[in-house]
N, CA, C, O and the ligand as a Tripos MOL2 file, in Angstrom:
@<TRIPOS>MOLECULE
protein
  237   235    60     0     0
PROTEIN
NO_CHARGES

@<TRIPOS>ATOM
      1 N         -29.1290    1.6250    7.3290 N.3       1 MET1
      2 CA        -27.8050    2.0010    6.8290 C.3       1 MET1
      3 C         -26.8730    0.7130    6.6010 C.2       1 MET1
      4 O         -26.6350   -0.0720    7.5190 O.2       1 MET1
      5 N         -26.4380    0.5840    5.4870 N.am      2 THR2
      6 CA        -25.6370   -0.5750    5.2070 C.3       2 THR2
      7 C         -24.1310   -0.3040    5.3160 C.2       2 THR2
      8 O         -23.5820    0.6490    4.7630 O.2       2 THR2
      9 N         -23.5240   -1.1920    6.0500 N.am      3 SER3
     10 CA        -22.0420   -1.0340    6.3260 C.3       3 SER3
     11 C         -21.3400   -2.1690    5.6750 C.2       3 SER3
     12 O         -21.6490   -3.3290    5.9500 O.2       3 SER3
     13 N         -20.4530   -1.8930    4.8640 N.am      4 GLN4
     14 CA        -19.5980   -3.0080    4.3180 C.3       4 GLN4
     15 C         -18.8640   -3.7530    5.3460 C.2       4 GLN4
     16 O         -18.4740   -3.1880    6.3680 O.2       4 GLN4
     17 N         -18.6530   -5.0310    5.1140 N.am      5 THR5
     18 CA        -17.8970   -5.7970    6.1010 C.3       5 THR5
     19 C         -16.4600   -5.7450    5.7500 C.2       5 THR5
     20 O         -15.9110   -6.6050    5.0620 O.2       5 THR5
     21 N         -15.8640   -4.6920    6.2530 N.am      6 THR6
     22 CA        -14.4070   -4.5120    6.0830 C.3       6 THR6
     23 C         -13.7190   -4.6410    7.5260 C.2       6 THR6
     24 O         -13.9730   -3.9060    8.4800 O.2       6 THR6
     25 N         -12.8780   -5.6190    7.5220 N.am      7 ASP7
     26 CA        -12.0990   -5.7910    8.7990 C.3       7 ASP7
     27 C         -10.7880   -5.0560    8.6960 C.2       7 ASP7
     28 O         -10.0420   -5.0370    9.6750 O.2       7 ASP7
     29 N         -10.4440   -4.4220    7.5260 N.am      8 ALA8
     30 CA         -9.2450   -3.7060    7.3130 C.3       8 ALA8
     31 C          -9.5150   -2.2280    7.5270 C.2       8 ALA8
     32 O         -10.5990   -1.7480    7.1930 O.2       8 ALA8
     33 N          -8.6330   -1.5540    8.0310 N.am      9 PRO9
     34 CA         -8.7090   -0.0830    8.2030 C.3       9 PRO9
     35 C          -8.5170    0.6050    6.8630 C.2       9 PRO9
     36 O          -7.9710    0.0330    5.9190 O.2       9 PRO9
     37 N          -8.9890    1.8690    6.8010 N.am     10 GLU10
     38 CA         -8.6820    2.6710    5.5690 C.3      10 GLU10
     39 C          -7.1720    2.7150    5.3260 C.2      10 GLU10
     40 O          -6.4140    2.6700    6.2960 O.2      10 GLU10
     41 N          -6.7150    2.7980    4.1210 N.am     11 PRO11
     42 CA         -5.2620    2.9010    3.7860 C.3      11 PRO11
     43 C          -4.6540    3.9240    4.6380 C.2      11 PRO11
     44 O          -3.5800    3.6770    5.1860 O.2      11 PRO11
     45 N          -5.2440    5.0590    4.8020 N.am     12 ASP12
     46 CA         -4.6270    6.2240    5.4920 C.3      12 ASP12
     47 C          -4.2970    5.8260    6.8820 C.2      12 ASP12
     48 O          -3.3090    6.2840    7.4570 O.2      12 ASP12
     49 N          -5.1790    4.9060    7.4750 N.am     13 ALA13
     50 CA         -4.9060    4.5430    8.8790 C.3      13 ALA13
     51 C          -4.2310    3.1760    9.0600 C.2      13 ALA13
     52 O          -4.0600    2.6700   10.1690 O.2      13 ALA13
     53 N          -3.8710    2.6290    7.9410 N.am     14 CYS14
     54 CA         -3.2910    1.2820    7.9570 C.3      14 CYS14
     55 C          -1.8410    1.2720    8.1870 C.2      14 CYS14
     56 O          -1.1000    1.8310    7.3780 O.2      14 CYS14
     57 N          -1.3570    0.6510    9.2770 N.am     15 PRO15
     58 CA          0.1570    0.6760    9.5410 C.3      15 PRO15
     59 C           0.9130   -0.0120    8.4740 C.2      15 PRO15
     60 O           2.0510    0.3650    8.1960 O.2      15 PRO15
     61 N           0.3550   -0.9900    7.8660 N.am     16 THR16
     62 CA          1.0310   -1.7980    6.6970 C.3      16 THR16
     63 C           1.2210   -0.7830    5.5120 C.2      16 THR16
     64 O           2.3550   -0.5540    5.0920 O.2      16 THR16
     65 N           0.2600   -0.2540    5.0440 N.am     17 CYS17
     66 CA          0.3200    0.7980    4.0990 C.3      17 CYS17
     67 C           1.3190    1.8590    4.3530 C.2      17 CYS17
     68 O           2.1220    2.2210    3.4920 O.2      17 CYS17
     69 N           1.2600    2.3570    5.5560 N.am     18 HIS18
     70 CA          2.2210    3.4320    6.0530 C.3      18 HIS18
     71 C           3.5940    2.9400    5.9690 C.2      18 HIS18
     72 O           4.4710    3.6530    5.4810 O.2      18 HIS18
     73 N           3.8450    1.7340    6.4240 N.am     19 ALA19
     74 CA          5.2110    1.2150    6.5330 C.3      19 ALA19
     75 C           5.7770    0.9220    5.0940 C.2      19 ALA19
     76 O           6.9390    1.1830    4.7840 O.2      19 ALA19
     77 N           4.8880    0.3770    4.2720 N.am     20 LEU20
     78 CA          5.4120    0.1160    2.8890 C.3      20 LEU20
     79 C           5.5940    1.4310    2.1040 C.2      20 LEU20
     80 O           6.5580    1.5430    1.3460 O.2      20 LEU20
     81 N           4.7100    2.4210    2.2570 N.am     21 THR21
     82 CA          5.0080    3.6060    1.5460 C.3      21 THR21
     83 C           6.0810    4.3720    2.0320 C.2      21 THR21
     84 O           6.7410    5.0600    1.2540 O.2      21 THR21
     85 N           6.3490    4.3240    3.3470 N.am     22 THR22
     86 CA          7.5300    4.9930    4.0100 C.3      22 THR22
     87 C           8.8910    4.3740    3.4620 C.2      22 THR22
     88 O           9.8240    5.0770    3.0740 O.2      22 THR22
     89 N           8.9030    2.9740    3.4710 N.am     23 THR23
     90 CA         10.1160    2.3110    3.1620 C.3      23 THR23
     91 C          10.3250    2.5150    1.6410 C.2      23 THR23
     92 O          11.4790    2.7120    1.2620 O.2      23 THR23
     93 N           9.3760    2.4890    0.7810 N.am     24 GLU24
     94 CA          9.5240    2.7130   -0.5660 C.3      24 GLU24
     95 C          10.0820    4.1440   -0.8680 C.2      24 GLU24
     96 O          10.8990    4.3400   -1.7680 O.2      24 GLU24
     97 N           9.6020    5.1070   -0.0800 N.am     25 ARG25
     98 CA         10.1240    6.4460   -0.2700 C.3      25 ARG25
     99 C          11.5330    6.5660    0.1490 C.2      25 ARG25
    100 O          12.3220    7.2270   -0.5260 O.2      25 ARG25
    101 N          11.9060    5.9280    1.2860 N.am     26 GLN26
    102 CA         13.2650    5.9290    1.7490 C.3      26 GLN26
    103 C          14.1620    5.3010    0.7470 C.2      26 GLN26
    104 O          15.2610    5.7970    0.5000 O.2      26 GLN26
    105 N          13.7280    4.2160    0.1560 N.am     27 ALA27
    106 CA         14.6260    3.4200   -0.8210 C.3      27 ALA27
    107 C          14.8780    4.3890   -2.0340 C.2      27 ALA27
    108 O          15.9720    4.4690   -2.5930 O.2      27 ALA27
    109 N          13.7720    5.1150   -2.3900 N.am     28 ARG28
    110 CA         14.0060    5.9680   -3.5690 C.3      28 ARG28
    111 C          14.8940    7.0980   -3.2310 C.2      28 ARG28
    112 O          15.6860    7.5400   -4.0640 O.2      28 ARG28
    113 N          14.7880    7.5960   -2.0040 N.am     29 ALA29
    114 CA         15.6460    8.7550   -1.5690 C.3      29 ALA29
    115 C          17.0650    8.3670   -1.5330 C.2      29 ALA29
    116 O          17.9480    9.2180   -1.6470 O.2      29 ALA29
    117 N          17.3350    7.0260   -1.3680 N.am     30 THR30
    118 CA         18.7430    6.5490   -1.2900 C.3      30 THR30
    119 C          19.1150    5.9300   -2.6720 C.2      30 THR30
    120 O          20.1260    5.2360   -2.7790 O.2      30 THR30
    121 N          18.3480    6.1680   -3.6600 N.am     31 HIS31
    122 CA         18.5410    5.6570   -5.0350 C.3      31 HIS31
    123 C          18.5910    4.0600   -5.0700 C.2      31 HIS31
    124 O          19.2980    3.4650   -5.8830 O.2      31 HIS31
    125 N          17.8300    3.4410   -4.1770 N.am     32 ASP32
    126 CA         17.8860    1.9890   -4.1140 C.3      32 ASP32
    127 C          16.6040    1.5520   -4.9120 C.2      32 ASP32
    128 O          15.5500    1.2310   -4.3610 O.2      32 ASP32
    129 N          16.8060    1.5740   -6.2520 N.am     33 HIS33
    130 CA         15.6540    1.4340   -7.1300 C.3      33 HIS33
    131 C          15.0560    0.0690   -7.0640 C.2      33 HIS33
    132 O          13.8320   -0.0500   -7.1070 O.2      33 HIS33
    133 N          15.8290   -0.9560   -6.9640 N.am     34 SER34
    134 CA         15.3360   -2.3200   -6.8610 C.3      34 SER34
    135 C          14.5280   -2.5570   -5.7180 C.2      34 SER34
    136 O          13.5060   -3.2390   -5.7870 O.2      34 SER34
    137 N          14.9900   -1.9560   -4.5210 N.am     35 ARG35
    138 CA         14.2580   -2.0520   -3.2500 C.3      35 ARG35
    139 C          13.0290   -1.2060   -3.3200 C.2      35 ARG35
    140 O          12.0190   -1.6150   -2.7480 O.2      35 ARG35
    141 N          13.0090   -0.0850   -3.9510 N.am     36 ALA36
    142 CA         11.8180    0.7730   -4.1350 C.3      36 ALA36
    143 C          10.7530   -0.0480   -4.9250 C.2      36 ALA36
    144 O           9.5710   -0.0960   -4.5860 O.2      36 ALA36
    145 N          11.2460   -0.6540   -5.9470 N.am     37 THR37
    146 CA         10.2690   -1.4370   -6.7790 C.3      37 THR37
    147 C           9.7640   -2.5660   -6.0520 C.2      37 THR37
    148 O           8.5790   -2.8600   -6.2050 O.2      37 THR37
    149 N          10.5250   -3.2730   -5.2470 N.am     38 ASP38
    150 CA         10.0250   -4.3550   -4.4930 C.3      38 ASP38
    151 C           8.9480   -3.8740   -3.4880 C.2      38 ASP38
    152 O           7.9570   -4.5810   -3.3090 O.2      38 ASP38
    153 N           9.0940   -2.7380   -2.8450 N.am     39 TYR39
    154 CA          8.1090   -2.2520   -1.9270 C.3      39 TYR39
    155 C           6.9200   -1.7810   -2.6740 C.2      39 TYR39
    156 O           5.8110   -1.9350   -2.1620 O.2      39 TYR39
    157 N           7.0420   -1.2150   -3.8500 N.am     40 ARG40
    158 CA          6.0120   -0.7080   -4.6080 C.3      40 ARG40
    159 C           5.0620   -1.9670   -4.9760 C.2      40 ARG40
    160 O           3.8400   -1.8530   -4.8870 O.2      40 ARG40
    161 N           5.6070   -3.0400   -5.3460 N.am     41 ILE41
    162 CA          4.9600   -4.2940   -5.6910 C.3      41 ILE41
    163 C           4.2240   -4.8290   -4.4040 C.2      41 ILE41
    164 O           3.0460   -5.1860   -4.4010 O.2      41 ILE41
    165 N           5.0300   -4.8390   -3.3530 N.am     42 LEU42
    166 CA          4.3220   -5.2560   -2.0010 C.3      42 LEU42
    167 C           3.0400   -4.4050   -1.6600 C.2      42 LEU42
    168 O           2.0100   -4.9120   -1.2170 O.2      42 LEU42
    169 N           3.2010   -3.0990   -1.9040 N.am     43 LEU43
    170 CA          2.1320   -2.1900   -1.5570 C.3      43 LEU43
    171 C           0.9310   -2.5450   -2.4560 C.2      43 LEU43
    172 O          -0.1940   -2.6800   -1.9740 O.2      43 LEU43
    173 N           1.1840   -2.6930   -3.7620 N.am     44 ARG44
    174 CA          0.1000   -2.9500   -4.6930 C.3      44 ARG44
    175 C          -0.5730   -4.3330   -4.3100 C.2      44 ARG44
    176 O          -1.7980   -4.4530   -4.3520 O.2      44 ARG44
    177 N           0.2140   -5.3120   -3.9570 N.am     45 ARG45
    178 CA         -0.3370   -6.6420   -3.6270 C.3      45 ARG45
    179 C          -1.1140   -6.4350   -2.3080 C.2      45 ARG45
    180 O          -2.2050   -6.9910   -2.1830 O.2      45 ARG45
    181 N          -0.6140   -5.6660   -1.3190 N.am     46 HIS46
    182 CA         -1.3010   -5.4610   -0.0870 C.3      46 HIS46
    183 C          -2.6200   -4.7460   -0.2890 C.2      46 HIS46
    184 O          -3.6440   -5.0680    0.3140 O.2      46 HIS46
    185 N          -2.5430   -3.7370   -1.1870 N.am     47 LEU47
    186 CA         -3.8860   -2.9060   -1.4830 C.3      47 LEU47
    187 C          -4.8270   -3.9350   -2.1310 C.2      47 LEU47
    188 O          -6.0050   -3.9710   -1.7750 O.2      47 LEU47
    189 N          -4.3670   -4.7450   -3.0390 N.am     48 ASP48
    190 CA         -5.1760   -5.7330   -3.7200 C.3      48 ASP48
    191 C          -5.9220   -6.7150   -2.8030 C.2      48 ASP48
    192 O          -7.1030   -7.0060   -2.9970 O.2      48 ASP48
    193 N          -5.2280   -7.1850   -1.8530 N.am     49 THR49
    194 CA         -5.7150   -8.1650   -0.9060 C.3      49 THR49
    195 C          -6.4800   -7.5310    0.3530 C.2      49 THR49
    196 O          -7.4970   -8.0430    0.8210 O.2      49 THR49
    197 N          -5.9240   -6.4340    0.8220 N.am     50 THR50
    198 CA         -6.4780   -5.8280    2.1080 C.3      50 THR50
    199 C          -7.4330   -4.6910    1.8290 C.2      50 THR50
    200 O          -8.4250   -4.5310    2.5400 O.2      50 THR50
    201 N          -7.1600   -3.9030    0.8160 N.am     51 HIS51
    202 CA         -8.0670   -2.8120    0.5250 C.3      51 HIS51
    203 C          -8.4450   -2.7990   -0.9420 C.2      51 HIS51
    204 O          -8.0440   -1.8920   -1.6710 O.2      51 HIS51
    205 N          -9.2110   -3.7890   -1.3940 N.am     52 PRO52
    206 CA         -9.5270   -3.8280   -2.7910 C.3      52 PRO52
    207 C         -10.2920   -2.6020   -3.2780 C.2      52 PRO52
    208 O         -10.1710   -2.2220   -4.4420 O.2      52 PRO52
    209 N         -11.0410   -2.0070   -2.4420 N.am     53 ALA53
    210 CA        -11.8810   -0.8070   -2.7870 C.3      53 ALA53
    211 C         -10.9920    0.3850   -3.0290 C.2      53 ALA53
    212 O         -11.3640    1.3290   -3.7250 O.2      53 ALA53
    213 N          -9.7650    0.3290   -2.4240 N.am     54 HIS54
    214 CA         -8.8810    1.5310   -2.6250 C.3      54 HIS54
    215 C          -7.7460    1.2310   -3.5330 C.2      54 HIS54
    216 O          -6.8050    2.0210   -3.6090 O.2      54 HIS54
    217 N          -7.7800    0.1600   -4.2110 N.am     55 ARG55
    218 CA         -6.6790   -0.1550   -5.0900 C.3      55 ARG55
    219 C          -6.7980    0.7880   -6.2690 C.2      55 ARG55
    220 O          -7.8960    1.0780   -6.7430 O.2      55 ARG55
    221 N          -5.5960    1.2870   -6.7610 N.am     56 PRO56
    222 CA         -5.6500    2.1340   -7.9890 C.3      56 PRO56
    223 C          -6.0970    1.2690   -9.1990 C.2      56 PRO56
    224 O          -5.5330    0.2050   -9.4530 O.2      56 PRO56
    225 N          -7.0510    1.7210   -9.8840 N.am     57 THR57
    226 CA         -7.6740    0.9530  -11.0040 C.3      57 THR57
    227 C          -6.8920    1.0760  -12.2410 C.2      57 THR57
    228 O          -6.9530    0.2090  -13.1120 O.2      57 THR57
    229 N          -6.1130    2.1890  -12.3550 N.am     58 ARG58
    230 CA         -5.2520    2.3280  -13.5610 C.3      58 ARG58
    231 C          -3.8300    2.8860  -13.0990 C.2      58 ARG58
    232 O          -3.6030    3.4470  -12.0270 O.2      58 ARG58
    233 N          -2.9910    2.6430  -14.0380 N.am     59 LEU59
    234 CA         -1.6500    3.1030  -13.7410 C.3      59 LEU59
    235 C          -1.1270    4.0820  -14.7850 C.2      59 LEU59
    236 O           0.0000    4.5620  -14.6710 O.2      59 LEU59
    237 ZN         -3.1340   -1.2850    4.1940 Zn       60 ZN60
@<TRIPOS>BOND
     1     1     2 1
     2     2     3 1
     3     3     4 2
     4     3     5 am
     5     5     6 1
     6     6     7 1
     7     7     8 2
     8     7     9 am
     9     9    10 1
    10    10    11 1
    11    11    12 2
    12    11    13 am
    13    13    14 1
    14    14    15 1
    15    15    16 2
    16    15    17 am
    17    17    18 1
    18    18    19 1
    19    19    20 2
    20    19    21 am
    21    21    22 1
    22    22    23 1
    23    23    24 2
    24    23    25 am
    25    25    26 1
    26    26    27 1
    27    27    28 2
    28    27    29 am
    29    29    30 1
    30    30    31 1
    31    31    32 2
    32    31    33 am
    33    33    34 1
    34    34    35 1
    35    35    36 2
    36    35    37 am
    37    37    38 1
    38    38    39 1
    39    39    40 2
    40    39    41 am
    41    41    42 1
    42    42    43 1
    43    43    44 2
    44    43    45 am
    45    45    46 1
    46    46    47 1
    47    47    48 2
    48    47    49 am
    49    49    50 1
    50    50    51 1
    51    51    52 2
    52    51    53 am
    53    53    54 1
    54    54    55 1
    55    55    56 2
    56    55    57 am
    57    57    58 1
    58    58    59 1
    59    59    60 2
    60    59    61 am
    61    61    62 1
    62    62    63 1
    63    63    64 2
    64    63    65 am
    65    65    66 1
    66    66    67 1
    67    67    68 2
    68    67    69 am
    69    69    70 1
    70    70    71 1
    71    71    72 2
    72    71    73 am
    73    73    74 1
    74    74    75 1
    75    75    76 2
    76    75    77 am
    77    77    78 1
    78    78    79 1
    79    79    80 2
    80    79    81 am
    81    81    82 1
    82    82    83 1
    83    83    84 2
    84    83    85 am
    85    85    86 1
    86    86    87 1
    87    87    88 2
    88    87    89 am
    89    89    90 1
    90    90    91 1
    91    91    92 2
    92    91    93 am
    93    93    94 1
    94    94    95 1
    95    95    96 2
    96    95    97 am
    97    97    98 1
    98    98    99 1
    99    99   100 2
   100    99   101 am
   101   101   102 1
   102   102   103 1
   103   103   104 2
   104   103   105 am
   105   105   106 1
   106   106   107 1
   107   107   108 2
   108   107   109 am
   109   109   110 1
   110   110   111 1
   111   111   112 2
   112   111   113 am
   113   113   114 1
   114   114   115 1
   115   115   116 2
   116   115   117 am
   117   117   118 1
   118   118   119 1
   119   119   120 2
   120   119   121 am
   121   121   122 1
   122   122   123 1
   123   123   124 2
   124   123   125 am
   125   125   126 1
   126   126   127 1
   127   127   128 2
   128   127   129 am
   129   129   130 1
   130   130   131 1
   131   131   132 2
   132   131   133 am
   133   133   134 1
   134   134   135 1
   135   135   136 2
   136   135   137 am
   137   137   138 1
   138   138   139 1
   139   139   140 2
   140   139   141 am
   141   141   142 1
   142   142   143 1
   143   143   144 2
   144   143   145 am
   145   145   146 1
   146   146   147 1
   147   147   148 2
   148   147   149 am
   149   149   150 1
   150   150   151 1
   151   151   152 2
   152   151   153 am
   153   153   154 1
   154   154   155 1
   155   155   156 2
   156   155   157 am
   157   157   158 1
   158   158   159 1
   159   159   160 2
   160   159   161 am
   161   161   162 1
   162   162   163 1
   163   163   164 2
   164   163   165 am
   165   165   166 1
   166   166   167 1
   167   167   168 2
   168   167   169 am
   169   169   170 1
   170   170   171 1
   171   171   172 2
   172   171   173 am
   173   173   174 1
   174   174   175 1
   175   175   176 2
   176   175   177 am
   177   177   178 1
   178   178   179 1
   179   179   180 2
   180   179   181 am
   181   181   182 1
   182   182   183 1
   183   183   184 2
   184   183   185 am
   185   185   186 1
   186   186   187 1
   187   187   188 2
   188   187   189 am
   189   189   190 1
   190   190   191 1
   191   191   192 2
   192   191   193 am
   193   193   194 1
   194   194   195 1
   195   195   196 2
   196   195   197 am
   197   197   198 1
   198   198   199 1
   199   199   200 2
   200   199   201 am
   201   201   202 1
   202   202   203 1
   203   203   204 2
   204   203   205 am
   205   205   206 1
   206   206   207 1
   207   207   208 2
   208   207   209 am
   209   209   210 1
   210   210   211 1
   211   211   212 2
   212   211   213 am
   213   213   214 1
   214   214   215 1
   215   215   216 2
   216   215   217 am
   217   217   218 1
   218   218   219 1
   219   219   220 2
   220   219   221 am
   221   221   222 1
   222   222   223 1
   223   223   224 2
   224   223   225 am
   225   225   226 1
   226   226   227 1
   227   227   228 2
   228   227   229 am
   229   229   230 1
   230   230   231 1
   231   231   232 2
   232   231   233 am
   233   233   234 1
   234   234   235 1
   235   235   236 2
@<TRIPOS>SUBSTRUCTURE
     1 MET1         2 RESIDUE 1 A MET
     2 THR2         6 RESIDUE 1 A THR
     3 SER3        10 RESIDUE 1 A SER
     4 GLN4        14 RESIDUE 1 A GLN
     5 THR5        18 RESIDUE 1 A THR
     6 THR6        22 RESIDUE 1 A THR
     7 ASP7        26 RESIDUE 1 A ASP
     8 ALA8        30 RESIDUE 1 A ALA
     9 PRO9        34 RESIDUE 1 A PRO
    10 GLU10       38 RESIDUE 1 A GLU
    11 PRO11       42 RESIDUE 1 A PRO
    12 ASP12       46 RESIDUE 1 A ASP
    13 ALA13       50 RESIDUE 1 A ALA
    14 CYS14       54 RESIDUE 1 A CYS
    15 PRO15       58 RESIDUE 1 A PRO
    16 THR16       62 RESIDUE 1 A THR
    17 CYS17       66 RESIDUE 1 A CYS
    18 HIS18       70 RESIDUE 1 A HIS
    19 ALA19       74 RESIDUE 1 A ALA
    20 LEU20       78 RESIDUE 1 A LEU
    21 THR21       82 RESIDUE 1 A THR
    22 THR22       86 RESIDUE 1 A THR
    23 THR23       90 RESIDUE 1 A THR
    24 GLU24       94 RESIDUE 1 A GLU
    25 ARG25       98 RESIDUE 1 A ARG
    26 GLN26      102 RESIDUE 1 A GLN
    27 ALA27      106 RESIDUE 1 A ALA
    28 ARG28      110 RESIDUE 1 A ARG
    29 ALA29      114 RESIDUE 1 A ALA
    30 THR30      118 RESIDUE 1 A THR
    31 HIS31      122 RESIDUE 1 A HIS
    32 ASP32      126 RESIDUE 1 A ASP
    33 HIS33      130 RESIDUE 1 A HIS
    34 SER34      134 RESIDUE 1 A SER
    35 ARG35      138 RESIDUE 1 A ARG
    36 ALA36      142 RESIDUE 1 A ALA
    37 THR37      146 RESIDUE 1 A THR
    38 ASP38      150 RESIDUE 1 A ASP
    39 TYR39      154 RESIDUE 1 A TYR
    40 ARG40      158 RESIDUE 1 A ARG
    41 ILE41      162 RESIDUE 1 A ILE
    42 LEU42      166 RESIDUE 1 A LEU
    43 LEU43      170 RESIDUE 1 A LEU
    44 ARG44      174 RESIDUE 1 A ARG
    45 ARG45      178 RESIDUE 1 A ARG
    46 HIS46      182 RESIDUE 1 A HIS
    47 LEU47      186 RESIDUE 1 A LEU
    48 ASP48      190 RESIDUE 1 A ASP
    49 THR49      194 RESIDUE 1 A THR
    50 THR50      198 RESIDUE 1 A THR
    51 HIS51      202 RESIDUE 1 A HIS
    52 PRO52      206 RESIDUE 1 A PRO
    53 ALA53      210 RESIDUE 1 A ALA
    54 HIS54      214 RESIDUE 1 A HIS
    55 ARG55      218 RESIDUE 1 A ARG
    56 PRO56      222 RESIDUE 1 A PRO
    57 THR57      226 RESIDUE 1 A THR
    58 ARG58      230 RESIDUE 1 A ARG
    59 LEU59      234 RESIDUE 1 A LEU
    60 ZN60       237 GROUP 0 **** ****
């Protein structure tokens, strides 16, 4: 059985993903659009570097 060498957890279990998603949602809830965008970019970048297999391939 081959296992990929991933030292990162799944996005669902990743505290960084969770924190970024939560903060982005809170920013949107308070209509803080620039902050929401910032966190969305941070999440994209984090997915890109930490969970490349889970990165959304299209937008
Ligand atoms: Zn993550």
